[in-house]
MMTF fields as JSON, N, C-alpha, C and O atoms, coordinates in Angstrom:
{
  "mmtfVersion": "1.0.0",
  "mmtfProducer": "UNKNOWN",
  "numBonds": 275,
  "numAtoms": 276,
  "numGroups": 69,
  "numChains": 1,
  "numModels": 1,
  "chainsPerModel": [1],
  "groupsPerChain": [69],
  "chainIdList": ["A"],
  "bondAtomList": [4, 2, 8, 6, 12, 10, 16, 14, 20, 18, 24, 22, 28, 26, 32, 30, 36, 34, 40, 38, 44, 42, 48, 46, 52, 50, 56, 54, 60, 58, 64, 62, 68, 66, 72, 70, 76, 74, 80, 78, 84, 82, 88, 86, 92, 90, 96, 94, 100, 98, 104, 102, 108, 106, 112, 110, 116, 114, 120, 118, 124, 122, 128, 126, 132, 130, 136, 134, 140, 138, 144, 142, 148, 146, 152, 150, 156, 154, 160, 158, 164, 162, 168, 166, 172, 170, 176, 174, 180, 178, 184, 182, 188, 186, 192, 190, 196, 194, 200, 198, 204, 202, 208, 206, 212, 210, 216, 214, 220, 218, 224, 222, 228, 226, 232, 230, 236, 234, 240, 238, 244, 242, 248, 246, 252, 250, 256, 254, 260, 258, 264, 262, 268, 266, 272, 270],
  "bondOrderList": [1, 1, 1, 1, 1, 1, 1, 1, 1, 1, 1, 1, 1, 1, 1, 1, 1, 1, 1, 1, 1, 1, 1, 1, 1, 1, 1, 1, 1, 1, 1, 1, 1, 1, 1, 1, 1, 1, 1, 1, 1, 1, 1, 1, 1, 1, 1, 1, 1, 1, 1, 1, 1, 1, 1, 1, 1, 1, 1, 1, 1, 1, 1, 1, 1, 1, 1, 1],
  "groupList": [{"groupName": "MET", "atomNameList": ["N", "CA", "C", "O"], "elementList": ["N", "C", "C", "O"], "formalChargeList": [0, 0, 0, 0], "bondAtomList": [1, 0, 2, 1, 3, 2], "bondOrderList": [1, 1, 2], "singleLetterCode": "M", "chemCompType": "L-PEPTIDE LINKING"}, {"groupName": "ASP", "atomNameList": ["N", "CA", "C", "O"], "elementList": ["N", "C", "C", "O"], "formalChargeList": [0, 0, 0, 0], "bondAtomList": [1, 0, 2, 1, 3, 2], "bondOrderList": [1, 1, 2], "singleLetterCode": "D", "chemCompType": "L-PEPTIDE LINKING"}, {"groupName": "LYS", "atomNameList": ["N", "CA", "C", "O"], "elementList": ["N", "C", "C", "O"], "formalChargeList": [0, 0, 0, 0], "bondAtomList": [1, 0, 2, 1, 3, 2], "bondOrderList": [1, 1, 2], "singleLetterCode": "K", "chemCompType": "L-PEPTIDE LINKING"}, {"groupName": "SER", "atomNameList": ["N", "CA", "C", "O"], "elementList": ["N", "C", "C", "O"], "formalChargeList": [0, 0, 0, 0], "bondAtomList": [1, 0, 2, 1, 3, 2], "bondOrderList": [1, 1, 2], "singleLetterCode": "S", "chemCompType": "L-PEPTIDE LINKING"}, {"groupName": "ALA", "atomNameList": ["N", "CA", "C", "O"], "elementList": ["N", "C", "C", "O"], "formalChargeList": [0, 0, 0, 0], "bondAtomList": [1, 0, 2, 1, 3, 2], "bondOrderList": [1, 1, 2], "singleLetterCode": "A", "chemCompType": "L-PEPTIDE LINKING"}, {"groupName": "ASN", "atomNameList": ["N", "CA", "C", "O"], "elementList": ["N", "C", "C", "O"], "formalChargeList": [0, 0, 0, 0], "bondAtomList": [1, 0, 2, 1, 3, 2], "bondOrderList": [1, 1, 2], "singleLetterCode": "N", "chemCompType": "L-PEPTIDE LINKING"}, {"groupName": "ILE", "atomNameList": ["N", "CA", "C", "O"], "elementList": ["N", "C", "C", "O"], "formalChargeList": [0, 0, 0, 0], "bondAtomList": [1, 0, 2, 1, 3, 2], "bondOrderList": [1, 1, 2], "singleLetterCode": "I", "chemCompType": "L-PEPTIDE LINKING"}, {"groupName": "GLY", "atomNameList": ["N", "CA", "C", "O"], "elementList": ["N", "C", "C", "O"], "formalChargeList": [0, 0, 0, 0], "bondAtomList": [1, 0, 2, 1, 3, 2], "bondOrderList": [1, 1, 2], "singleLetterCode": "G", "chemCompType": "PEPTIDE LINKING"}, {"groupName": "ARG", "atomNameList": ["N", "CA", "C", "O"], "elementList": ["N", "C", "C", "O"], "formalChargeList": [0, 0, 0, 0], "bondAtomList": [1, 0, 2, 1, 3, 2], "bondOrderList": [1, 1, 2], "singleLetterCode": "R", "chemCompType": "L-PEPTIDE LINKING"}, {"groupName": "TYR", "atomNameList": ["N", "CA", "C", "O"], "elementList": ["N", "C", "C", "O"], "formalChargeList": [0, 0, 0, 0], "bondAtomList": [1, 0, 2, 1, 3, 2], "bondOrderList": [1, 1, 2], "singleLetterCode": "Y", "chemCompType": "L-PEPTIDE LINKING"}, {"groupName": "GLU", "atomNameList": ["N", "CA", "C", "O"], "elementList": ["N", "C", "C", "O"], "formalChargeList": [0, 0, 0, 0], "bondAtomList": [1, 0, 2, 1, 3, 2], "bondOrderList": [1, 1, 2], "singleLetterCode": "E", "chemCompType": "L-PEPTIDE LINKING"}, {"groupName": "THR", "atomNameList": ["N", "CA", "C", "O"], "elementList": ["N", "C", "C", "O"], "formalChargeList": [0, 0, 0, 0], "bondAtomList": [1, 0, 2, 1, 3, 2], "bondOrderList": [1, 1, 2], "singleLetterCode": "T", "chemCompType": "L-PEPTIDE LINKING"}, {"groupName": "GLN", "atomNameList": ["N", "CA", "C", "O"], "elementList": ["N", "C", "C", "O"], "formalChargeList": [0, 0, 0, 0], "bondAtomList": [1, 0, 2, 1, 3, 2], "bondOrderList": [1, 1, 2], "singleLetterCode": "Q", "chemCompType": "L-PEPTIDE LINKING"}, {"groupName": "LEU", "atomNameList": ["N", "CA", "C", "O"], "elementList": ["N", "C", "C", "O"], "formalChargeList": [0, 0, 0, 0], "bondAtomList": [1, 0, 2, 1, 3, 2], "bondOrderList": [1, 1, 2], "singleLetterCode": "L", "chemCompType": "L-PEPTIDE LINKING"}, {"groupName": "HIS", "atomNameList": ["N", "CA", "C", "O"], "elementList": ["N", "C", "C", "O"], "formalChargeList": [0, 0, 0, 0], "bondAtomList": [1, 0, 2, 1, 3, 2], "bondOrderList": [1, 1, 2], "singleLetterCode": "H", "chemCompType": "L-PEPTIDE LINKING"}, {"groupName": "VAL", "atomNameList": ["N", "CA", "C", "O"], "elementList": ["N", "C", "C", "O"], "formalChargeList": [0, 0, 0, 0], "bondAtomList": [1, 0, 2, 1, 3, 2], "bondOrderList": [1, 1, 2], "singleLetterCode": "V", "chemCompType": "L-PEPTIDE LINKING"}, {"groupName": "PRO", "atomNameList": ["N", "CA", "C", "O"], "elementList": ["N", "C", "C", "O"], "formalChargeList": [0, 0, 0, 0], "bondAtomList": [1, 0, 2, 1, 3, 2], "bondOrderList": [1, 1, 2], "singleLetterCode": "P", "chemCompType": "L-PEPTIDE LINKING"}],
  "groupTypeList": [0, 1, 2, 2, 1, 2, 2, 1, 3, 4, 5, 6, 4, 7, 8, 9, 9, 10, 3, 10, 1, 9, 11, 8, 5, 1, 12, 13, 3, 3, 7, 13, 4, 11, 11, 14, 10, 12, 15, 3, 1, 4, 9, 0, 10, 7, 12, 15, 1, 11, 15, 6, 10, 1, 15, 15, 7, 15, 1, 6, 3, 6, 16, 8, 2, 7, 9, 1, 10],
  "groupIdList": [1, 2, 3, 4, 5, 6, 7, 8, 9, 10, 11, 12, 13, 14, 15, 16, 17, 18, 19, 20, 21, 22, 23, 24, 25, 26, 27, 28, 29, 30, 31, 32, 33, 34, 35, 36, 37, 38, 39, 40, 41, 42, 43, 44, 45, 46, 47, 48, 49, 50, 51, 52, 53, 54, 55, 56, 57, 58, 59, 60, 61, 62, 63, 64, 65, 66, 67, 68, 69],
  "secStructList": [7, 7, 2, 2, 2, 2, 2, 2, 2, 2, 2, 2, 2, 6, 7, 7, 7, 7, 4, 4, 4, 4, 6, 7, 7, 1, 2, 2, 2, 2, 2, 2, 2, 2, 2, 2, 2, 2, 2, 2, 2, 2, 2, 2, 2, 6, 7, 7, 7, 3, 3, 3, 3, 7, 6, 6, 1, 7, 3, 3, 3, 3, 7, 7, 6, 6, 6, 7, 7],
  "xCoordList": [32.225, 32.543, 32.69, 31.776, 33.804, 33.99, 33.452, 32.99, 33.52, 32.943, 33.614, 32.95, 34.921, 35.635, 35.116, 34.914, 34.897, 34.373, 32.986, 32.678, 32.15, 30.804, 30.871, 30.113, 31.772, 31.923, 32.414, 31.91, 33.385, 33.891, 32.8, 32.691, 32.001, 30.91, 29.897, 29.396, 29.597, 28.646, 29.199, 28.445, 30.487, 31.093, 31.051, 30.781, 31.312, 31.283, 29.859, 29.647, 28.899, 27.503, 27.0, 26.109, 27.539, 27.112, 27.82, 27.468, 28.801, 29.587, 28.832, 28.098, 28.991, 28.413, 29.445, 30.469, 29.184, 30.136, 30.429, 29.527, 31.696, 32.161, 33.109, 33.795, 33.158, 34.008, 35.484, 36.248, 35.887, 37.278, 37.633, 38.812, 36.634, 36.889, 37.734, 38.431, 37.677, 38.487, 39.978, 40.798, 40.341, 41.762, 42.272, 43.478, 41.389, 41.814, 42.335, 42.005, 43.151, 43.806, 43.276, 43.827, 42.232, 41.738, 40.718, 40.157, 40.492, 39.639, 38.186, 37.541, 37.67, 36.285, 36.068, 35.094, 36.955, 36.832, 36.922, 36.175, 37.827, 37.97, 36.689, 36.249, 36.098, 34.847, 33.704, 32.917, 33.609, 32.559, 32.732, 31.751, 33.965, 34.228, 33.889, 33.298, 34.258, 33.964, 32.465, 31.951, 31.764, 30.312, 29.64, 28.705, 30.103, 29.547, 29.729, 28.817, 30.892, 31.181, 30.252, 29.73, 30.048, 29.186, 27.736, 27.072, 27.251, 25.87, 25.694, 24.693, 26.661, 26.596, 26.581, 25.803, 27.426, 27.467, 26.142, 25.627, 25.593, 24.323, 23.194, 22.324, 23.203, 22.167, 22.256, 21.24, 23.452, 23.631, 23.341, 22.883, 23.604, 23.335, 21.833, 21.388, 21.069, 19.625, 19.1, 18.032, 19.812, 19.415, 18.286, 18.365, 17.217, 16.1, 15.975, 15.187, 16.744, 16.697, 17.496, 18.636, 16.888, 17.582, 18.214, 17.541, 19.51, 20.242, 21.096, 21.762, 21.07, 21.958, 22.886, 22.594, 23.981, 24.94, 24.888, 24.99, 24.727, 24.684, 26.1, 27.065, 26.233, 27.531, 28.498, 29.711, 27.975, 28.827, 29.274, 30.21, 28.607, 28.962, 28.022, 28.309, 26.892, 25.915, 24.909, 24.395, 24.627, 23.654, 22.236, 21.88, 21.44, 20.042, 19.2, 19.334, 18.331, 17.471, 16.276, 15.682, 15.931, 14.773, 13.723, 13.896, 12.627, 11.615, 10.882, 10.686, 10.482, 9.715, 8.249, 7.897, 7.412, 5.972, 5.478, 5.837, 4.646, 4.075, 4.868, 4.321, 6.146, 6.991, 7.243, 7.39, 7.295, 7.637, 6.422, 6.57, 5.248, 4.036, 3.528, 2.509],
  "yCoordList": [-2.683, -1.573, -2.127, -2.773, -1.884, -2.403, -1.414, -0.324, -1.812, -0.999, 0.367, 1.358, 0.431, 1.702, 2.701, 3.872, 2.248, 3.128, 3.642, 4.811, 2.776, 3.187, 4.235, 5.205, 4.041, 4.979, 6.332, 7.374, 6.328, 7.571, 8.292, 9.517, 7.537, 8.129, 8.794, 9.875, 8.168, 8.734, 10.02, 10.968, 10.07, 11.278, 12.417, 13.561, 12.118, 13.133, 13.647, 14.853, 12.755, 13.147, 14.011, 14.836, 13.844, 14.613, 15.943, 16.735, 16.2, 17.434, 18.603, 18.435, 19.77, 20.985, 22.097, 21.95, 23.192, 24.287, 24.893, 25.106, 25.162, 25.903, 26.976, 26.766, 28.119, 29.213, 28.812, 29.386, 27.846, 27.382, 26.633, 26.415, 26.237, 25.498, 26.312, 25.74, 27.635, 28.478, 28.338, 28.575, 27.959, 27.864, 26.427, 26.213, 25.448, 24.041, 23.617, 24.221, 22.574, 22.143, 20.836, 20.347, 20.258, 18.993, 19.26, 20.352, 18.263, 18.395, 18.689, 19.511, 18.039, 18.254, 19.694, 20.33, 20.206, 21.587, 22.571, 23.548, 22.329, 23.183, 23.201, 24.258, 22.03, 21.94, 22.652, 23.348, 22.481, 23.15, 24.663, 25.393, 25.141, 26.576, 27.154, 28.23, 26.447, 26.901, 26.946, 27.922, 25.899, 25.851, 26.953, 27.591, 27.181, 28.249, 29.601, 30.428, 29.822, 31.088, 31.276, 32.37, 30.231, 30.313, 30.586, 31.421, 29.89, 30.091, 31.484, 32.151, 31.919, 33.25, 34.328, 35.279, 34.188, 35.153, 35.178, 36.253, 34.023, 33.96, 34.556, 35.242, 34.301, 34.834, 36.362, 37.051, 36.877, 38.328, 39.042, 40.185, 38.375, 38.945, 39.101, 40.072, 38.162, 38.223, 38.051, 38.569, 37.348, 37.173, 36.17, 35.07, 36.554, 35.645, 35.269, 34.391, 35.924, 35.614, 34.349, 34.211, 33.435, 32.211, 32.391, 32.761, 32.126, 32.269, 31.024, 30.571, 30.473, 29.36, 29.807, 30.764, 29.121, 29.439, 28.334, 27.154, 28.719, 27.699, 27.259, 27.751, 26.342, 25.773, 26.791, 26.581, 27.886, 28.916, 29.923, 30.69, 29.92, 30.847, 32.021, 32.973, 31.97, 33.049, 32.761, 31.647, 33.767, 33.604, 33.604, 34.442, 32.659, 32.557, 32.728, 31.959, 33.741, 33.988, 33.043, 32.818, 32.496, 31.618, 32.38, 32.597, 32.792, 33.575, 32.741, 31.537, 33.411, 32.765, 33.118, 34.285, 32.12, 32.365, 33.197, 32.96, 34.176, 35.022, 36.281, 37.245, 36.31, 37.475, 38.258, 39.48, 37.561, 38.21, 38.533, 39.033, 38.27, 38.499, 39.91, 40.283],
  "zCoordList": [37.986, 38.874, 40.287, 40.798, 40.903, 42.251, 43.294, 42.955, 44.548, 45.621, 45.733, 46.037, 45.49, 45.604, 44.571, 44.893, 43.328, 42.284, 42.636, 42.407, 43.191, 43.584, 44.689, 44.676, 45.637, 46.747, 46.217, 46.636, 45.304, 44.724, 43.937, 43.999, 43.203, 42.431, 43.355, 43.047, 44.466, 45.418, 46.018, 46.24, 46.28, 46.831, 45.823, 46.189, 44.576, 43.537, 43.345, 43.219, 43.323, 43.12, 44.266, 44.065, 45.44, 46.593, 46.742, 47.616, 45.917, 46.014, 45.43, 44.457, 45.989, 45.459, 45.541, 46.208, 44.878, 44.788, 46.156, 46.967, 46.392, 47.566, 47.053, 46.053, 47.724, 47.252, 47.196, 46.42, 47.998, 47.99, 46.708, 46.433, 45.923, 44.686, 43.705, 42.868, 43.801, 42.913, 43.2, 42.312, 44.415, 44.767, 44.835, 44.955, 44.763, 44.797, 43.429, 42.408, 43.426, 42.191, 41.611, 40.625, 42.186, 41.637, 40.524, 40.43, 39.702, 38.521, 38.889, 38.237, 39.91, 40.324, 40.787, 40.385, 41.618, 42.097, 40.951, 40.914, 40.013, 38.851, 38.022, 37.572, 37.825, 37.069, 37.767, 37.126, 39.082, 39.844, 39.812, 39.675, 39.935, 39.899, 38.526, 38.435, 37.465, 36.106, 35.861, 35.314, 36.263, 36.086, 36.893, 36.411, 38.107, 38.939, 38.266, 38.268, 37.696, 37.008, 35.804, 35.59, 35.034, 33.857, 34.246, 33.632, 35.254, 35.703, 36.28, 36.018, 37.058, 37.654, 36.571, 36.654, 35.569, 34.468, 33.712, 33.404, 33.416, 32.687, 33.516, 32.979, 34.809, 35.695, 35.768, 35.671, 35.936, 36.057, 34.739, 34.735, 33.634, 32.322, 32.103, 31.49, 32.596, 32.49, 31.083, 30.757, 30.258, 28.865, 28.753, 29.301, 28.031, 27.805, 26.334, 25.983, 25.475, 24.052, 23.775, 24.217, 23.044, 22.68, 21.311, 20.349, 21.231, 19.981, 19.798, 20.729, 18.576, 18.255, 17.13, 16.413, 16.99, 15.937, 14.9, 15.237, 13.614, 12.565, 12.207, 12.791, 11.26, 10.92, 10.325, 10.349, 9.796, 9.207, 10.269, 10.045, 11.42, 12.486, 12.607, 13.332, 11.903, 11.945, 13.062, 13.164, 13.904, 14.975, 14.419, 13.591, 14.883, 14.483, 15.742, 16.694, 15.744, 16.891, 16.858, 15.804, 18.01, 18.122, 18.922, 20.121, 18.266, 18.984, 20.022, 19.856, 21.096, 22.162, 21.982, 21.808, 22.024, 21.865, 23.035, 24.188, 22.709, 23.741, 23.996, 24.531, 23.631, 23.857, 22.576, 22.614, 21.441, 20.185, 19.343, 18.228, 19.829, 19.055, 19.245, 18.665]
}
């Protein structure tokens, strides 16, 4: 890895979401905007139930200790 790659990696690692990321066309901004949208949706939903999907596509609920007892 040369110095330029290290410098680019440091810039990417230091980046955080900005509202302008929704209108920018680069890959990093797109990824940050998408991740922000997913986190925001999950936060607003307020879901605490953990559910996984098995190989057939059936949802399996995972009970949380202390809440389902």
